[in-house]
Structures are given as structure tokens and as C-alpha cells.
N, C-alpha and C positions, 0 to 999 in steps of 0.2 A: 445432416449435413455439415460440412465442415466445419470449423471457425472461423470467423472471417477476422481479417486484420487491419486495422487504417497504419498505416506510415502518414505520418504530416512531418515530411524533411523536405527541405528546397533544395538539396545537392543529389537531382538525379543520378550521379555514379552511384550514390549509397541507396536511393528505392532501390532500384536496377538488381545492385549485389542483395538487397534483401529479398525483396520481391520474389527474385530467383530462388534463393533458397528457401524462403518459407513454402513455396509453392513446391517447391521438392519434397515441403516434407510434409503438405497434402494441403495447407492451410487456404484460403481463398484470401488472397491479397487486393487492396485500392489504396491510392497515394493520392495525396494532397499537396502542394507543393507552399502554401501558405496558410498562418495563421488560422483566418477568417474562409474559406474553404474548408480547412481543417474541421471547423466546429459542424458549417452544415453538413459536411458528408458525416459528422455523428449522429446528427440528426435525420438524416436521409439514407442513409445504411446501415445502422444500428448494427455497427461492427462488435465484437466479443472484447476486442483488448485494442489499445490503441499503443504505438510506438512515437516516440514525440520527441523532434529536434529543439532546443529551447529559444535557437537564434533563428528566426523564422519571419519573413517577409509579412505584413501587414496585422498581426496581432502574435505577438511572442510566446514560448513555452508559457514563462510564470503565469502571463494570464489565460492563457489557456487551461491551463490547469483549474485556476482562479475560478472562472466559469464554468469548467463541467462540473468541478464538486459544490455547487451552487443549486443544480438539479438534482433533485432528491431520488428522483428513476435512474440516476447514471453514477448515485454514490458511490457504489460497486464496482464500477468499469475499470477494470485493469486499466496502468497508464505506466509505459517503461520510458521513461526517460533515457532520449541516447544524442548526446553531447558532448563537441567539444570542450566544454568548460568543465577544470577537471579542478576549481578552489573547491573548498570547502564550504563556504558559503552557498555556494551556488547548487550544491547538491543537498545541504539542509537546509535550503528555502523552498526547492523543488518537494523533498519529502513532506515540507509541511504543510504546501499547497493542496495537497490530495495525492502527489504519483507515488506508486506503491514501489519501486524500482529506480536508480540511475544506473548506466553504464555511461563509460567514458570512450572517446575518440582516440586514438584506432580503437575496434573493435576487432573479437574473435567474432563471426558470424555463427560460429557452434556456439559459443555462449550465448549468441543474444538469442538462437531458438530454445537452448536450454533451461532461461532464463521465462521466453513467452509459455512455453510447456509447463513451467514450473504455475507461473499465475494462474493461468487457465483453469488445471487441476484445482487450485482453490477455490475459485469462484463456479466450479460447477458440480464439486462433490458434494452430494445429499446428505442436506442437514437432519438431524435424530433432532422428533418431535417432544425435545422438552424446552421449560419457558422455566431461566435461572431465576434469581431475585436475591438481592442483597441490599437492604434498607431502601433505598428509594430507586437502586438501578434495578430492570429489569433487562434480561436479552433471552430475546425467543429463536430459538437456533432451528426451527422448525420454519423463519418466515426471514432470517438474516436480519432480524431488528433491534433496536436499540433503545430506551425510554428510560428517562430520567422522571421521576414524578409525574409519568405520565405525558411527558415529550418527549416525541422522536429526535434520537440524534442519528445524525447520517454519519457513519463511518468509512472508509474506503476497505475494501476487501481487506486488506493486511493490519488493516486496527482490527478490525471484527473478528482475524484468528487470531492476533494477538492477545485480545481480550480474553478469549474462548480457549487459547489454550493457557495463561493465567488461570481464571479459575479454573479447571481439569486438574491443578498440578491442587488444589485443595489447603493452599494456604503453602505449600513448601516454597521455597525461594528454588527460582530457575535463573539458570545463567544466562548469558547475552549470547554465546557459545550455543547453548543446548539452544535458545530461542531463534536463533540465526540458522538451527540445523531443522527445528518443528516447522515453525512459520514459513519461512524463508526458502525450505528444504537444500539449503546450500553447504555440500561440503566442502572439503578442502581444494577440490578442483574445480571450482568455483570462489572467486576470493572478493569479498565484501566486508567492508569495516563494522565493527562492532557497534561503532557510533549511530549506526542505520538506527538500531535497537532502540537504544535512547531519541531519537529524534520522534522515532513512532512512540514512543512512550509517553514521550511530553505532547504530542498534539491527542493523544489518546483522554491522556488529564484534562487535556481542558475542555475540550467537547463535553467529556464526562459533569464538567464544572463541579458541584461538593463533593460529588462521589468522585469523583481523581482522587482523592485521597486515599481511597484503599486501595492504589497501586503504588506499593511500598517500597523504595530502594534499599537494597541491604548491602551495606560499605565493602567494593572490592570483589561483589559475588555477580549481583543482577537483580530482577524483582520478583517479588511475591504477592499476593492481590490478598485483601480483609477481607474475607464472605461471611465470618462468623456475627461478626456485629453485628446492627443491625444499624448503627454510628457510630463515623469515625472521625476523628480527629484531622483536623484539616493540616495543620504542622507537622504530619507522622509521615506526609506523602515526601519529605526531606529529609530523611535518613542519613543521605551523602548524597552531592553533587552528581548532576546527570550525566555529564561528561568529565570523566577523571584522566 
């Protein structure tokens, strides 16, 4: 069955454009024109991905993201924000609340389709039946679950892939550019800020609590994950400012 896309957007012209373009690519598309209706559609229609505006009647996009991510069963549902709000604070706020990607208006429909396909590939990729452990941190690659001291940690799809990519590097430092290409699958043809990586790293650290200190910032380079030591120094995670 074709993946189902939910568009939560109050501008009907944009909905029509995206619906037509996505359906030509074989997707099922449904639409909601305000935030409250969009939330109901998530429960009733069970979409595979959400395209979300921030300036919505009824319930704005920031609160929409917050409510979606409060529900464990929706923690990995991809959310692509499509907004005319181009301020850095808006982008950071949306990503910190659980959005997986952010595109500003005016936009290219080809770019939106490419990003939708990338997000869907990530969540549908079969996981290897492995359990990764470091100290009190456990990552189940078969079930896409993460726990710290036995307590479940709910990560977004991008946060999970970011953690897995860092883990697979076996202690090597990964540049922000590499992480963008590997986790977001974006090359030069799709411009995206390296700050996106920093925002997701900060969110990932916060969610992992004390084990978040395993993610080490390497000045002017990128990030690495400490997995060999059973214990980590909480102060070690800030070797350099996250936003340079």
C-alpha cells in the first residue's frame, strides 16, 4: 500500500499543489486545514508522514509537534515542517519539539518530495536484530527502542538514526557534513544548515539524561560517541560550543 501523507496547512493553494505533486509520485494524501483537525486526523487516518505548517488556526504547529511527541506510539512518526517562518529561532524551536526536517516557503515541490522520500526511507528501513549497550544506555535496533537505566526514552526517527550512526562509527569523530549526508541523506542539491545537526544533538543529549554525556563535541569538527567506558564524565560532553 502506498504511504499516506497528512498535510496540515491552512493555505488551500499550497495543499492543492502538494497533493497533486505527491499523488503523482504514488502517495496517498489527506489534508487538514487547522491544527485540531490535524491532530484528529493523525489518530483516525494513521499517516506515515506529516507535512506541517506552523501558523495554523485552532492549534499552531509548535503545539501540534509537542502533543504528537508526547505519545510514545507516535515518537517515530516523521514530521516535515513547511513554513514561511524563516527565523532561526523558529527553526530551532520546531526541531527541538520533535520535527524531523524544516523547509521554508517559498519552496520547490521537487525538494519537498525528495525530503518526504528520504524521511520515509529512514523509518521503513529494516533494522538489524542487535542490542547495543554502553553503561546504562541500551539501543534495540530490532525494535527501534532506546532505554536508560531500564526506562524507555522516546526518540524521533532522526534522533534514533543520529544515535545509531554515531554508535556505528565506533568512537570515530563524524563531521556535521557527514552526519547530514548519512542521517538526512542530503547532498549539495538539497541545502540544509549544519546547525540542524547541532539542534538534534542537543535534543538527543537532553533525552538521554546522564548518558547523553557520551556524545562528545570535537571542536571545529563534529561529534563522536563514547561507548567503550561503562561510565562517562558529564562535563566531557561540552568540549566545544554546540553552535559555532
